[in-house]
C-alpha positions in Angstrom: 77.2 -105.0 -76.8 75.9 -106.9 -73.8 74.7 -105.6 -70.4 74.2 -108.1 -67.7 71.7 -106.9 -65.0 72.6 -109.2 -62.1 70.0 -109.6 -59.4 72.3 -111.0 -56.6 69.4 -112.6 -54.7 67.8 -116.0 -55.4 64.4 -114.8 -56.4 63.3 -115.4 -60.0 60.1 -113.4 -59.3 62.1 -110.3 -58.3 64.3 -110.8 -61.3 61.1 -110.7 -63.5 60.1 -107.5 -61.8 63.4 -106.0 -62.6 63.2 -107.1 -66.2 59.8 -105.4 -66.5 61.0 -102.2 -65.1 63.8 -101.8 -67.6 61.7 -102.9 -70.6 61.4 -99.3 -71.8 65.2 -99.0 -72.0 65.5 -102.1 -74.3 63.6 -100.3 -77.0 65.9 -97.3 -76.9 69.2 -99.0 -77.3 70.9 -101.4 -79.6 72.7 -103.1 -76.7 71.5 -106.5 -75.5 70.2 -106.3 -71.9 70.1 -109.6 -70.1 68.7 -110.2 -66.6 69.9 -113.0 -64.4 70.0 -114.0 -60.7 72.0 -116.2 -58.3 69.8 -119.3 -57.4 72.0 -120.2 -54.4 71.7 -116.7 -52.8 69.1 -115.7 -50.2 65.6 -114.9 -51.6 66.1 -111.3 -50.4 69.2 -109.4 -49.4 68.0 -107.8 -46.2 70.8 -108.1 -43.7 74.5 -107.4 -43.4 75.0 -111.2 -43.4 73.2 -111.5 -46.7 75.3 -108.7 -48.2 78.5 -110.5 -47.1 77.3 -113.8 -48.5 76.5 -112.5 -52.0 79.4 -110.1 -52.5 82.0 -112.7 -53.4 79.5 -114.4 -55.7 79.0 -111.1 -57.5 82.8 -110.7 -57.9 83.2 -114.2 -59.2 80.4 -113.7 -61.8 81.9 -110.5 -63.0 85.4 -111.9 -63.2 84.3 -114.9 -65.3 81.6 -113.2 -67.3 81.5 -112.2 -70.9 79.3 -109.1 -70.7 80.5 -105.7 -71.8 79.0 -104.0 -68.7 77.5 -105.1 -65.4 74.6 -103.7 -63.4 74.4 -105.1 -59.8 70.7 -104.9 -59.0 70.7 -104.7 -55.3 70.4 -101.4 -53.4 73.2 -102.4 -51.0 75.6 -102.5 -54.0 77.1 -105.8 -52.8 80.5 -106.6 -54.3 80.5 -103.6 -56.6 83.8 -102.0 -55.4 85.6 -105.4 -55.4 84.2 -106.4 -58.8 85.6 -103.2 -60.3 89.1 -104.5 -59.4 88.7 -107.7 -61.5 87.5 -106.3 -64.8 88.0 -103.3 -67.1 84.3 -103.4 -68.0 81.9 -100.9 -66.3 80.4 -102.3 -63.1 77.5 -100.1 -61.9 75.8 -100.4 -58.5 72.1 -99.4 -58.6 72.3 -97.4 -55.3 75.3 -95.3 -56.5 73.6 -94.7 -59.9 70.4 -93.7 -58.2 72.1 -91.2 -55.9 73.9 -89.5 -58.8 70.7 -89.5 -60.9 68.8 -87.9 -58.1 71.3 -85.1 -57.7 70.7 -84.1 -61.3 67.1 -83.5 -60.4 67.0 -81.8 -57.1 69.3 -80.5 -54.2 68.2 -83.2 -51.7 66.8 -86.7 -52.1 64.8 -89.1 -50.0 65.0 -92.9 -50.0 62.2 -95.4 -49.5 63.9 -98.4 -47.7 62.8 -101.8 -46.6 63.7 -101.7 -42.9 66.1 -100.2 -40.3 69.0 -102.5 -41.3 68.7 -101.2 -44.8 68.7 -97.6 -43.6 71.9 -98.1 -41.7 73.7 -99.7 -44.7 72.5 -96.8 -47.0 73.8 -94.2 -44.5 77.2 -95.8 -44.5 77.3 -96.0 -48.3 76.0 -92.4 -48.7 78.7 -91.3 -46.3 81.5 -93.1 -48.2 80.3 -91.3 -51.4 80.4 -87.9 -49.6 76.7 -87.3 -50.2 75.4 -87.2 -46.6 74.6 -83.5 -46.8 72.3 -84.1 -49.8 70.1 -86.8 -48.1 66.8 -85.4 -46.9 65.7 -88.6 -45.3 65.6 -92.4 -45.4 62.4 -94.1 -44.2 61.3 -97.7 -44.2 58.2 -99.4 -45.4 58.9 -102.3 -43.0 58.6 -105.0 -45.7 60.7 -107.8 -47.1 62.1 -107.7 -50.6 59.3 -109.9 -51.9 56.6 -107.8 -50.2 57.9 -104.5 -51.4 58.1 -105.9 -55.0 54.3 -106.4 -55.0 53.2 -103.5 -57.3 49.6 -103.7 -55.8 49.9 -104.8 -52.2 52.8 -102.5 -51.3 51.6 -99.5 -53.2 49.9 -97.7 -50.3 52.8 -98.2 -47.9 55.4 -97.0 -50.4 53.3 -94.0 -51.3 52.8 -93.1 -47.6 56.5 -93.2 -46.9 57.4 -91.3 -50.0 54.9 -88.6 -49.2 56.4 -88.3 -45.7 59.9 -87.9 -47.3 58.5 -85.1 -49.4 56.3 -83.3 -46.9 58.2 -83.7 -43.6 61.8 -84.3 -44.7 61.9 -81.9 -47.6 63.0 -84.4 -50.3 62.4 -83.0 -53.8 63.2 -86.3 -55.5 62.5 -89.8 -54.2 64.6 -93.0 -54.8 63.0 -96.4 -54.5 65.5 -98.2 -52.3 65.1 -101.7 -53.5 65.7 -103.3 -56.9 62.2 -104.9 -56.8 60.3 -101.7 -56.2 60.5 -100.4 -59.8 56.9 -101.4 -60.5 55.7 -98.6 -58.2 57.5 -95.8 -60.1 54.9 -94.7 -62.7 51.9 -94.4 -60.4 54.0 -93.0 -57.6 55.5 -90.3 -59.7 52.1 -89.3 -60.9 50.6 -89.2 -57.4 53.5 -87.4 -55.8 54.0 -84.8 -58.5 57.7 -85.2 -58.3 60.5 -87.3 -59.8 60.7 -90.8 -58.6 63.8 -92.8 -59.5 63.9 -96.6 -60.0 67.6 -97.4 -59.2 67.7 -100.3 -61.7 66.6 -98.0 -64.5 69.2 -95.4 -63.4 71.9 -98.0 -63.4 71.0 -99.5 -66.8 70.8 -96.0 -68.3 74.3 -95.4 -66.9 75.6 -98.7 -68.4 74.2 -97.8 -71.8 75.9 -94.4 -71.7 79.2 -96.0 -70.6 79.1 -98.4 -73.6 78.0 -95.7 -76.0 80.9 -93.5 -75.0 83.4 -96.2 -74.6 84.0 -95.9 -70.9 86.2 -98.6 -69.3 87.1 -99.4 -65.7 90.6 -99.7 -64.3 91.8 -102.9 -62.7 
């Protein structure tokens, strides 16, 4: 069966980063995993306006698509709820998948975000999911999507923020709050000595399980 991992921004470079982060999952499943993006979308989804712009595009792609499951690879989960209303196929947002994966690892989680606007959107989403009491902290690296995706240039900043979430906020698991941050996970998990969750990996793993167990959505 086919899983479409849709990066709803217009960056082929970030899409390639996403593809690299989920490469280990490809070898562990018989399902086809395809990564794509939306060329007409902003290069990074960093504002409420960006989210509003791409959400209907996500819904249209899901409605017209031929995949058996969809992963929406943006940590704002744009269009996820609306897309679930136009298909019976699983539609999985990476933020939601990451939160649930984190709660299987520790009582409270921390999030490494891009900037203040991202933190505000995350807080609203976490509140809607009823998980506000499980959030230890959400701190920003003050970077764009492209900057945060740089596995070398952004590493020190991401590690510094993650360490603060652990040491000052009491997080016992850390979520990388951007689809392009997955390249930081292996080194960061080793340096922190705690579980670090790449939200795209979490969402793709959830999509694989949904297909393996025959889960369907409800229009």
